[in-house]
GUDREN-217249 format. One line per field, with one value per residue: x negated, y, z of N, C-alpha, C in turn; residue number from 1. Coordinates in steps of 0.05 Angstrom, whole numbers, plus 5000, padded with zeros to 4 digits. Atoms other than C-alpha are relative to their C-alpha. Example, Ala and Ser with C-alpha at 12.3 -4.5 7.8 and 13.67 -1.06 7.14 Angstrom:
REM GUDREN-217249
n.X = 4982; 5016
n.Y = 4976; 4976
n.Z = 5000; 4999
ca.X = 4754; 4727
ca.Y = 4910; 4979
ca.Z = 5156; 5143
c.X = 4982; 5015
c.Y = 5024; 5022
c.Z = 5000; 5014
tiba = 1; 2
REM end
This chain:
REM GUDREN-217249
n.X = 5022; 5007; 5023; 5004; 5025; 5011; 4988; 4969; 5000; 5007; 4978; 4980; 5007; 4998; 4974; 5000; 5015; 4982; 4977; 5007; 5008; 4971; 4989; 5021; 4991; 4975; 5005; 5010; 4981; 4981; 5017; 5007; 4978; 4977; 4981; 4993; 4987; 4977; 4986; 4974; 4988; 4988; 4985; 5013; 5018; 5011; 5020; 5016; 5011; 5007; 4984; 4979; 5012; 4986; 5015; 4998; 5017; 4994; 4989; 5022; 5017; 4981; 4999; 5025; 5002; 4983; 5013; 5021; 4994; 4994; 4977; 4975; 4974; 4987; 4977; 4969; 4990; 4972; 4986; 5019; 5016; 5011; 5023; 5003; 5008; 5024; 5023; 5016; 5022; 5003; 5027; 5006; 5027; 5023
n.Y = 5016; 4984; 5008; 4991; 4992; 5009; 4987; 5012; 5026; 4996; 4995; 5022; 5018; 4988; 5000; 5028; 5010; 4990; 5018; 5023; 4992; 5000; 5026; 5017; 4987; 5017; 5029; 5005; 4997; 5023; 5023; 4995; 4990; 5023; 4985; 5009; 4981; 5000; 4986; 4993; 4986; 4972; 4979; 4980; 5014; 5016; 4999; 5021; 4996; 5021; 5002; 4973; 4973; 4981; 4981; 5002; 5010; 4991; 5018; 5014; 5019; 5027; 5016; 5013; 5021; 5022; 5013; 5009; 5028; 5004; 4986; 5021; 4991; 5016; 5018; 4985; 4976; 4994; 5021; 5020; 4988; 4971; 5006; 4997; 4971; 4999; 5016; 5001; 5009; 5031; 5005; 5031; 5002; 5021
n.Z = 4979; 4981; 4994; 4975; 4994; 4976; 4983; 4995; 4983; 4979; 4992; 4997; 4979; 4974; 4991; 4994; 4974; 4980; 4995; 4988; 4974; 4982; 5002; 4979; 4980; 4997; 4996; 4978; 4977; 5001; 4983; 4974; 4985; 5006; 5018; 5028; 5021; 5007; 5024; 4995; 5020; 5000; 5017; 5014; 5012; 4975; 4982; 4992; 4973; 4979; 4979; 4983; 5001; 5015; 5021; 5027; 5016; 5031; 5010; 5013; 4979; 4994; 5022; 4994; 4973; 5005; 5021; 4989; 4990; 4974; 4993; 5007; 4993; 4973; 5015; 4995; 5024; 5003; 5021; 5013; 5019; 5003; 4979; 4975; 4991; 4980; 5015; 4980; 5007; 4993; 5008; 4992; 4985; 5004
ca.X = 6086; 6062; 5984; 5965; 5910; 5865; 5910; 5981; 5954; 5924; 5990; 6031; 5988; 5989; 6067; 6062; 6013; 6060; 6119; 6079; 6051; 6124; 6147; 6087; 6108; 6178; 6156; 6112; 6170; 6213; 6158; 6135; 6199; 6250; 6285; 6332; 6345; 6413; 6457; 6518; 6567; 6594; 6636; 6574; 6537; 6500; 6453; 6398; 6373; 6334; 6376; 6380; 6335; 6379; 6321; 6339; 6302; 6301; 6336; 6273; 6231; 6294; 6289; 6211; 6220; 6280; 6233; 6179; 6173; 6173; 6240; 6306; 6373; 6418; 6476; 6537; 6564; 6632; 6645; 6615; 6559; 6545; 6477; 6468; 6475; 6428; 6357; 6307; 6233; 6214; 6145; 6141; 6092; 6034
ca.Y = 4748; 4785; 4787; 4793; 4835; 4823; 4875; 4842; 4775; 4798; 4828; 4766; 4725; 4773; 4766; 4691; 4687; 4736; 4690; 4628; 4662; 4679; 4608; 4578; 4627; 4598; 4526; 4540; 4568; 4514; 4462; 4497; 4525; 4465; 4523; 4504; 4538; 4559; 4579; 4622; 4647; 4720; 4768; 4803; 4738; 4682; 4687; 4648; 4648; 4616; 4585; 4605; 4664; 4693; 4723; 4730; 4695; 4724; 4675; 4666; 4643; 4596; 4566; 4552; 4525; 4479; 4451; 4434; 4354; 4371; 4400; 4356; 4372; 4357; 4334; 4387; 4417; 4442; 4391; 4331; 4344; 4413; 4421; 4422; 4486; 4467; 4445; 4418; 4410; 4332; 4303; 4223; 4204; 4156
ca.Z = 8591; 8649; 8661; 8735; 8757; 8818; 8859; 8842; 8861; 8922; 8937; 8927; 8966; 9025; 9025; 9021; 9077; 9117; 9106; 9121; 9186; 9211; 9193; 9237; 9292; 9291; 9290; 9348; 9391; 9368; 9394; 9456; 9483; 9456; 9414; 9362; 9296; 9285; 9227; 9243; 9187; 9192; 9156; 9140; 9114; 9150; 9207; 9226; 9303; 9352; 9406; 9471; 9456; 9408; 9366; 9291; 9238; 9163; 9121; 9073; 9137; 9154; 9092; 9106; 9171; 9151; 9094; 9143; 9160; 9229; 9232; 9227; 9223; 9285; 9237; 9263; 9201; 9182; 9123; 9091; 9046; 9071; 9111; 9180; 9223; 9274; 9261; 9318; 9321; 9319; 9317; 9320; 9374; 9354
c.X = 4984; 4965; 4993; 4974; 4991; 5023; 5027; 4993; 4988; 5024; 5017; 4989; 5005; 5031; 5004; 4984; 5015; 5024; 4988; 4994; 5023; 5014; 4981; 5003; 5026; 5000; 4990; 5018; 5025; 4990; 4997; 5022; 5025; 5022; 5016; 5013; 5028; 5015; 5028; 5013; 5017; 5010; 4978; 4973; 4988; 4977; 4988; 4984; 4989; 5015; 4982; 4988; 5017; 4981; 5007; 4978; 5009; 5006; 4978; 4978; 5014; 4996; 4970; 5004; 5019; 4984; 4976; 5010; 5000; 5028; 5018; 5027; 5015; 5022; 5026; 5000; 5034; 5013; 4978; 4991; 4991; 4975; 5008; 4999; 4986; 4974; 4980; 4972; 5001; 4976; 5000; 4975; 4988; 5002
c.Y = 5020; 4992; 5018; 5012; 4986; 5011; 4990; 4967; 5003; 5008; 4981; 4980; 5006; 4994; 4972; 4994; 5016; 4984; 4978; 5006; 5004; 4969; 4982; 5012; 4989; 4972; 5002; 5001; 4976; 4973; 5002; 5005; 4982; 5018; 4987; 5025; 4999; 5012; 5010; 5017; 5019; 5008; 5007; 4975; 4980; 5009; 4986; 5012; 4979; 5000; 4988; 5026; 5019; 5020; 4991; 4989; 5007; 4967; 4986; 4984; 4972; 4975; 4983; 4983; 4978; 4982; 4983; 4967; 5001; 5009; 4987; 5013; 4985; 4985; 5018; 5020; 4995; 4969; 4982; 5011; 5026; 4994; 5013; 5029; 5002; 4983; 5003; 4993; 4968; 4991; 4970; 4996; 4969; 4978
c.Z = 5014; 5003; 5026; 5001; 5032; 5025; 5006; 5009; 5031; 5017; 5005; 5014; 5029; 5007; 5002; 5025; 5025; 5006; 5011; 5040; 5016; 5001; 5023; 5029; 5013; 5005; 5030; 5028; 5003; 5016; 5025; 5020; 4999; 4986; 4979; 4978; 4998; 4978; 5006; 4980; 5009; 4980; 4983; 4985; 5020; 5017; 5011; 5028; 5017; 5020; 5025; 4995; 4983; 4977; 4964; 4980; 4969; 4985; 4979; 5021; 5008; 4985; 4998; 5016; 4997; 4978; 5013; 5008; 5032; 5015; 4982; 5009; 5022; 4986; 5009; 4975; 4998; 4986; 4991; 4973; 5001; 5021; 5030; 5010; 5022; 4993; 5030; 4988; 5010; 4987; 5010; 5021; 4993; 5018
tiba = 1; 2; 3; 4; 5; 6; 7; 8; 9; 10; 11; 12; 13; 14; 15; 16; 17; 18; 19; 20; 21; 22; 23; 24; 25; 26; 27; 28; 29; 30; 31; 32; 33; 34; 35; 36; 37; 38; 39; 40; 41; 42; 43; 44; 45; 46; 47; 48; 49; 50; 51; 52; 53; 54; 55; 56; 57; 58; 59; 60; 61; 62; 63; 64; 65; 66; 67; 68; 69; 70; 71; 72; 73; 74; 75; 76; 77; 78; 79; 80; 81; 82; 83; 84; 85; 86; 87; 88; 89; 90; 91; 92; 93; 94
REM end
């Protein structure tokens, strides 16, 4: 059993805050510039990037962005039952 100190909790929260700020920046780019988050499978592994800018997004940030209620899969997948490879910002108008 680990007992966390104030220092370890602060470091852990700082890491989470950094990840959330990065995800918010990606969401802002998707919303304001109409960019899509795309997944490309390469020999070196999967690469997440914003299209058309080509800016790469770390996979942990992409996972947070894809989990947002404001982001929906476009539906282009290679096989049935596999997650989409393109995600777009979506917001219902009131």
